[in-house]
N, C-alpha and C positions, 0 to 999 in steps of 0.2 A: 610769221609774225601776225598776231591778231591786231585788228584795227582798234578795238577798245579793250585791250588787256589791262589787267590791274597793275598799275605802276604809280609812281609819284606824280608823273605827268597827268595821269587819269584823275587823280585826286585834285591836283591844281586846276585842271580844266573845269571840272564839274563844280567845284567850290567857287571858282571865278564866275561861272554862269549864274549860280545862285546869288552871288554878290551883285552882279550887274542887274539881274532882274529885281532884286530888293531895292537897289538905288533908283532904278527907273520907276518902279512901282511907287516908291516913296516920293519921287519927284512929281510924277504926273497925277497919280490917283489921290492918295491921302497922305499929305506930309505930316505924319504923326510921330515919327522917330527922328531924332537928330542923327546926322550922318556920322558923327563921331562914334556913336554906339554901333552903327552898322559896320564901320571900319574896324572897330575893336573886335566885334564878333568874327569878322573875316580873318583877321590876323590870328586870333585864338584857334579858329577852326583849321586854318592852314597848318598850325603847329601841332595839332593833335597827334599825328603819327610819331612825332618826336617824344611825346609824353606817354602814349599808350602803345605798348609793345605789340599787343595782339592786332591792333589796327595797322601798324607798320608791317607785320608779318603778312597780313591779308593783302596789303598793297605791294608785296614783294620788294620792300625797301630795305636797303642796308643802312643800319644806323650805327651809332658809336658803340653800343653794347655788342654788336655783331663783330666788330673789328677787333676789339680788345679781348 
């Protein structure tokens, strides 16, 4: 088992790290973006493997089109 192999958890972890750093940076450094926009971008980015099949294949995720 690889420590940082490509999987859905890998995607969730690194996108969450980016989300957390964006929120902390927005809170401390320059509050220039509303948090609703950061959260919307986070949710859309998390759902990208469900919409883009090549990204889901790269992450070794099984999606609905693989089951049917």
